[in-house]
N, C-alpha and C positions, 0 to 999 in steps of 0.2 A: 771109447768112453771118455767123457770130458774130465778135465782136471782143474783143480784150483791151485793157484800160486798164492801162498800165504806168507806175508812179511810182517815182522814186528820190528819197529825202528825207533831208536832214540837219535835224533839229529843233533850233532855237535857243531856243525858249521853250516848255517843256513844258506849262505851264498854258493858254496860248492855243492851242497845237496840240491839246490835249485838247478844247477847245471845237469846233475844226474837226472832229475825229474824231467827236464826238457828233452833229453835224449832217450830216456827209458820208455816213455809213453809211445813214441813212434816205433821203437823196436818191438815192444809188446804187441802193438796193433799189427805190425808186419807179419807176426807169426800166429795171427788169428785170436789173440788175447784181447780181452776188454775188462775194464775195471768194474767190479760190482761193489767195492767198498774202499774208500781212501780217507783215512784219518777221522772217521766219524766217532760218535760216542761209543763207548764200550764198557763192559764190566769185566774186571780181571778176576777169575775164580781161583786160579792156581798159577804157580810159577812167577817168573819176573815180569812185571808190567813194563810195557813200552808205550810211550805216548802216541805213537803213530802206528796204526795197523792198516794193512793193505791186502785186499783180496782181488785177484784177477782170475777170470775164467778163460781157459784154453780149450780147443777142440779135443785135445788128447794130452796125455802125460808126455808123449814124445814131442808134441809141439811146444809144450812148456820147457822141456829140457833143451830143445833146439834153440828156443829163444834165449835162454840163459847163456848158452854157449856161443851164440852168434857174435860176430864182430861188432855189430851195432850195440848190442847190450853190454858187451865187455867194455866198449868205449864209455858208455854211460856209467858203468860200474866203477870205472877208474876214478870218477869224481865222488862217488859215495864212500869209497873205502876208508878214506881218512876224514870223512865228514859225518860218519854215523857209526853207531853200534847196531847190529842188526842180525836177525835170524830170518832165513828164507827157506821155504820148502814148497814142494809141489805134491799134491795127493790126488789120486783118482776119485771121482765122485760115483755115486750109485745111480745117477740119472741116466 
């Protein structure tokens, strides 16, 4: 069953976050993920608004989890930790 990786982000250091983005994209692609939304227009209905919202589709929840735990993504994440405030989750789809 496919899964969506959903991130809500406030970037606090553009330069460092740029290093994260440059490394995260290839790590996500390596695990079969592809972006379906990155930073587009949005409407916040409930909860805390974040100016950047990202959705990536993976072939499975296991692939999304493997990506997050991979050395490649963890290297990318090391640049984002002090450069952003973020929430990230993966959820299976009904597709």
